[in-house]
N, C-alpha and C positions, 0 to 999 in steps of 0.2 A: 841262452834261452831267456825269454821273458816270462817271469813267474809272478803271479798275483796271489797274495795271501790275505784271505778275508778273515779278519779277526787278528788283533794285535795283542792278545793276552799272552799267557805263558807259552803255549805251544806255538802259536802263530809267530810271535816275536823271535823266539829262539830258532825256530825252523827258518824263518825269513832271513835272519842274520847269518845263519850257517850256509844257506843256499847262496847268498850274496858273496860269502867268503870263498865259495867254490868258483866264483866268476860269473854267476848268473845275474841278470838284472832283475831285482825284486822290488815290488811295491807292496807295502803292508797297509791294509785298509782297516779302519775302525770307525764306528759311528760316534764314539766318544771323542768329541773335538778337543777336550782338555787333555786326554791321553795323547792324541796326535801332536798337539802343541808341545807337550812335555817331551815327547820323543824327538821332535825336531830340535828342541833345545838341549838334547843330550841327557834328559832325565828319564831313568828307567821306571816303569810302573811296578816292577817286581824286583826282588833281590835274587840274583843268580850270579854266582862267582864268574867273573870274566865277561859278562854280557855287555856291560857298559863300554868296555874297550873294544869288543868285537863290533858292536853297533857303530861306534864312533869311527873306526877304521874304514868300514864299508860305506858309511855315509860320505866320508871324506873322499873316497875313491869314486863316488858317483854311482855305485851299484845298488844302494839301498835307499829307498825314499818312503815317506809316509804321507797318507792322505785320508780324507774323509769321503772323497769322490770316487765311489765304486765304479761308476760308468766309465770314466777315463782310465781307471786302473785295469778294468777287464778288457777294454778294446785292444785287440791285437795280441793278447796273452796266449802263450803256448800251453801253459798249465795254470789252472786256477784252483788253489787249495782252499777248502772250507775248514777253518780252524776256530770255530766259535764254540761257546760253552754248551755243554749238555748236562746241566745239573739234574739231580734227582727230582722228579715231579712230586709235588706235595700230595700226600694222601695215599699214593700207591707205590712209590719207589721206582716207577718206570723212568727211563731217561727222557728228559724234556727236550724234544727236537724242534721246538718253536723257532729257535735261532737258526738252526740248520736249514729248515724249509724256507724261512724268510730270506736267508742269504741266497738260496737256490733261485727263488723267484726274481730277486734283484739281478742275479747273474744272467738268468734267462732273458730278462729285458735288455740287458746291456751287451750281450754277445753280438759280435759283428762278423764272425767267421769260425772256422774250425778251432776246436779247443778240447782239452782234456780237463774234466772237472774231477777234482780229487777230494774225497772226504778224509781229512786228517783228524777231525774230531772223533772221539770215541763214541761210536753209535751202535745201537742194537742190530742184530742180524735182519737184513731186509731193508735197511734204510737206503742203501744205494739204489734199490729198485724204485723206491718212492722218489728219490732225487731225480732219477732218470725220467720217471713218469711226469714230474713237474716240467722238466725241460721239453719233453715231447708235446705236452699239452700247450706249451708256450709257442709251439710252431717250429721247433728245431728238428723237424723230421728230415729235411733235405741237407742240412749242414751236419758235417761229421763231428758231432759232439758226444764224446764217450765219457762214462762215469767210472771212476776207479776208486777203490778203497786202499788207503795207504796209512795204516795205523801207526801212531807214534809210541815209542818205548823209552821215553825220557824220564830219568830220575831227577827230581828236584834237588838242586845242589850239585849235580854232575851232568846237567843236560847238554852242555856244549860238547863234552867228551863223548857222551852217549851218541850224539848226533853224528859226530865226525868219525867215531870208531865204533860203529854199531855191531852187535852180535849178529844181526840179520836185518834185512830190509824186506818187508812183506808188501807185496803189491797184488791186489785182487782185481781182476778184470774179466768181464764176460764179453769183451769186444773181439769178435772174430772177423770183422770186416777189414779189408785191406791188409790181411795177414797180421792183424793186431797192431793197428796204428797207435793205440793207447799204450801198449807195452813198449813200443819203440820210443815214444815220447818220454815215458817214465825211465827207461834205460838211460836216455840222454840226460834227464834231470839228475840222476844218481851216478852218472858216469865217473865222476871223480872218486866216489867211494868204491865203485866196481873195479877200478884200476888198482885200488889198494886191497883187492880181494875180499871185500865185504860181501858175504853171500846175499844174493837177491833171490827171494822165494816168490815165484809167480803162482797164484792160486785163483780160484773163482772168487767173485766179489763177496759172497756170503761167507765163504771160508775165511777170508781175510778179516772180516768184521768179527767173526767168532774167535779167531786167534787172539785178538787183543783182550777180550773178556776172559778167555780161558787162561791166558798168561797171568793176568792180575789176580784171578781167583786162585790159581795154584800158589802164587807167592804169598797171598793172604793166608792160605791154608798152612803153608810151612811156618809162618810166623805164629799162627794160632796153635799149631801142634806143639812147637817148642815151648810156648807159654804154658800149655797144660802140662807138659813134661816138667816144667819148672815147679808147678804146684805139687806134682807128685814127688819131685826131688826133696822139697821141703818136708813133705810128710814122712818120707822113708829115710832121710838123712843122706841123700846123694847130692852130687854137684852138677847142676845143669850145664855149666860150661864144659865140663869133661864129657858129659853126655853128648853135647853138640859136636865136640871134636870127634868123639868116638864114632858117631854116625856120619858126620860130614866128610870124614876121610874116605868113606865109601863113594867111589866115583858115580855110582848110580844115584846118590842122594845129593852130594855137594855141600859145601860149607856155607853158602850164602843164604841169608834170611833164616838163620838158625840162632839168632841172638834173642834170648828171653828179655822181655821188657813189659811195658804197660799197655801194649796193644797197638795195632796199626791205626793210622789216621790219614789225613791229607785229602787231596782233591780227587784221587783215583780209586784206591782200594775200596773205601766205603761205598762210593757211588757205583762202581762197576760191579761189585759183588751183588748189590741189590738189583741192578739192571739185569744181570745174568739170571738171578732167581726169577725175575718177572718174565724173562724170555722163556725160561724153562716151563713156567706155568702156562704161558700163552700157547706153547706148542705141545703141552701135555707130556713133557719130558722133565720132571722135577729134578733139580740138582740138590740132593739132600745133604751131601757133604758140605757144600757151600752154604746151605741154609744153617747148618750147625756152626760153621765158622763165623757167620754174621752174628748169631746169638751169643756165642762164647766171647767174641771180641767186644761186643757192646757191654757185656757184663764185666769184663775184665777191667775196663777203665774205671768203673765205679769201685770195683774191688781194690784197686790200687789206692784209692782214697781211704778205704777202710784199713788197708795195710799201714798207712801213715798214722791213722788214729790209734791203731793197736800199739804201734811203736811208742807213741806219745804216752799211752796208758802204762805200758810195760816199764818205761824209764822215768815216769814222773809220779806214778802212784796215785794220780788224780784223774779226773775227767778232762776231756779236751777243751771244754768251754773256757774261753778266756785266754787260751794259749795262742802263741804266734808261731807260724810256720813260714820258712823261707823256701820258695819254689824256684829252682834254678832250671831254666829252660821251659819255654812255653810253646814253641812251634812243634809241629808233629815230628820233625826230624831236624838235624842240624843243616846249616848252609842254605836256609830258606827263610822267608818271612811268612810262610803259609800257616795259618791257624785253623784251617778247615778240618773239623773233626779231630783236632789234636787231643791226645789223652789228657793234657793239662786242663782242658775245659771241664771234664767230668771229675777230675781229681780235686780241683779247686772248689767246685760246687759241693762235693762231698765234705770237704773241710769246712767250708762256710756254713753248711747245714748243721754241722756239729758245734758251731759257735767259735770256730777258729779264725783268727785274723791272719790274712795272707799277705806277705810281702814277696815280690817276685822280680827276677831279672832275666832278660833274654837279649842276646846281642843284636838281633834283627827283628824280633816279632812283637815288641811292646806296643808299637803304634797300632797294629791290627788288634792286639789283645785288649787294648783299652776300651774299644767299642764293644767287645764281647764280654769283658769282665771288669766293669767299671768300679767295683768295690774292692779292688786289689790295689795295694800300694806298690808302685813301680819304682825300682831303685836303679842306681847308676852302675853297680857291679855286684858280683857275688857277695863280697864282704859287706857292702852296704845292706844288701837284702838280709844277711844273716844277723845283723846287729840286733841284739835283744831277743832273738828267736829261741824258741824252745826245741826246734828241730829244723833241719835243712833237708830238702828233698831234691834229688837230681832226677828230673823228668826227661830232659833232652840232652843227648851226649855231645854237646858242643865241645870243640877242642879246648876252648878257654876254661872248661871245667875239669879237664883231665889232669891238670898239674896244679891244682890249688895249693896254696900254703895252708895245709890243714891245721897246723898249730895256731896260725893267725886267725883262721876261720873259727876254730873252737873258742878262741879268746874273745871273740865278739859276741858270743851267744850266751843266753841265760842258762841254757842246758845243752851240752854238746851231744846231740842225737842226730845221726845221719841215716836217711833212708835212700839208698842208691838203687833206683829203679832201672838202671842201665848197666849195673855191674862193672863200672869203670875203675873201681878201686879194689884193692885187696884188703882182707880183714886186718892183716898185720899193720899196714901203714896207717890205716884209719884209727885203729885202736891205740897205736903208739901215740897218736895226737890227742888221745883222751876221749874219743868218741864212743858212744854206744852205737853199734853199727847194724843195720838191717839191709839185706840185699834181696835179690830175686833168685830163688831156686838154688841157694847155696847155704 
């Protein structure tokens, strides 16, 4: 099939590369000429493990191309995916659909025949109706142009595996003409996965749009719940890791997203929980649990900064002003270069507000971090960051931080104090190396 992907960012590029790897002919479109030139030269605009090799292989096979010319890319396409950004709108938290509607208008002007328009971007309930209205207003009443919702469920750092081995494929369509032509096209698009018995869930379009938001809000709720349990564990003398195991072994609950830490971040959970709240308000069906999750998570990031300051005070006997702290890990999670809403941003700000000098290292995120935190000293590795520091803070659980030479690390520091916000070390091993150790919920 011929597939056109409008938007060559994280979702569009990963999806396009994977579709081409299934054997489809894919054209990825983007208005950013510099990005398209870089992709043609084999340079990825994002860090995602394995993406560069996947793109290179399918470009070499002639199944994947890149262009800024939307008109030529849309002409003759069987399925046209809209995968542009939907950032939170300033001032009210609603998803900004400017790019979605602009892409729709351009598609409407470029269509030459029957096609299925697929919203891959995360959009509020009812967006598909508005996309369809734009297409109809453009005169596509006689051409069989259907609009489908096909939300993505990709985890940054594991996106290729998630796309090729999905838990489910959600397709929302209200197309009843021709016995569901849109559904037939989408079955063919995902046929390689269906043969591998990946479940395809067909729903109404609005239902599919809501599934995406509900899924992310539920996962954000699990994270926030275990973080609050971690605070309670510290207060009563319990161990949050054992609590996580104890409840996670219940099949009704499950073990995933029950790891206490500094709070969620990234491009999805913060934006999507806010958008879900606004949708609930618009339809007079408030989602009060999610409202509490958003508030608790925002407060937690700053609280982790205070946790570091308290550890400095407890182990130095003086104020934090003039101290140096090494921050290990800046991205919101490992295996990505995404700094959006990362906990490190609030933590570093809290430290700097207290007069702390911050040194930092991240395997992939420092280029993006420099623009957001210019007053941080960026280092070549964990040991360089810790040199002369009064404390070291593990903020992101990159694999490179899981087996540090703790004795060497302590030897580089002015005062060996470790605050492990991801609980990747045990008390015994850290204390044997001479550290005063603080973790989360233990």
